[in-house]
Structures are given as structure tokens and as C-alpha cells.
N, C-alpha and C positions, 0 to 999 in steps of 0.2 A: 488535622489529620484524623482526630476522633469523630469528627462530624462526618466525615467520609465514611468512616467504618460503620456507624450507627445508621446511616442512611442507606448503605449498601445491604446491611443486615435487615433492615425494614423492607426493602425492595425484594430481597430474597424471601422473606417471611410471607410478604403479601403473594407473591408468585406462587409459593408453596401452597398456601391457602386457596388460590384460585384453581390451581391444579387438582388439588383434593375435591373441590367442589364439582369441577368439570368431570373428574373421574366418577364421583358418586352418581352424578346425574345420568351418565352414560350407563353405569352398572344397573341403576334403577330402571331405565328404559328397557335394557336388555332383559331383565327379569320380568318386566310387564310383558313384552313381546312373547316371552316363553309361556307365561301363564296363559295369555290370549290364545296361543297355538294350542296348548293343551285343552283348552275349553272347546276350541273350535273341532278338534279332532273326536273329542267325546261326543259333541253334538253330531257330527257326521256318522260315528258309529251308531249312535241311537237311532237316527234317521234311517240308515242302512238296515239296521235290524227290524224296524217297524215295517219298511218296505218289502223285505224279505219274508217276513211273516204275513203280509198282506197279499203277497204274490203266491206264496204257498198256499194259504187259504183259498185263494181264488182258483188255482189250478187243481187242487184236491178238493174242493167243496162239491157237494151233491148239485146236480143240475135240475133233479126233479124229485118228487116224492118217492117214486119207485127206486131211484138210485140211493137215496137216503135209507130206505129200508133194507136194501141190499147191502149196504156198508154196514148197517148196525147187525144184520144177521151174520155177517161175515166176521164181526168183531174188530173192523178196523177204524170204527167211528168213535 
């Protein structure tokens, strides 16, 4: 009877340890996924900002020397 008790206790302990390892692994993967998503969002925002600035510079940029001088005279350059 005592052997069955210790055997069952060992099986329960091993099962609990396996469950703990599985849980920790899953939590680690989720944390890594969140970190990767945050980095991807930051990169996308950075690229969007650069593209927006480039588009604005291209749209507002002078097309000729006369236009540049007109903008400087107007105080908007």
C-alpha cells in the first residue's frame, strides 16, 4: 500500500513539474511575441514618419531658383 502511495505521489509531482514547464514555455513565447509586435509597430511608425516628411518636402519644395527666392522673401522657407 505504501509503495502505491509513493508511486502515485511521484507521478503527480512529475505531472505538476511537466505542467509548470509547459506553462512557463507558453508564457515566454507570448512575451516574445508581444515584444516583437511592439518593435514592428515602432519600426512602422518610424518608416511612416520618414515617408511623410519626404512627401511633405517634395510637395513643398521649391521647383526653381525663382520659387526658392520667392519663398525666402515671403519668410516661409
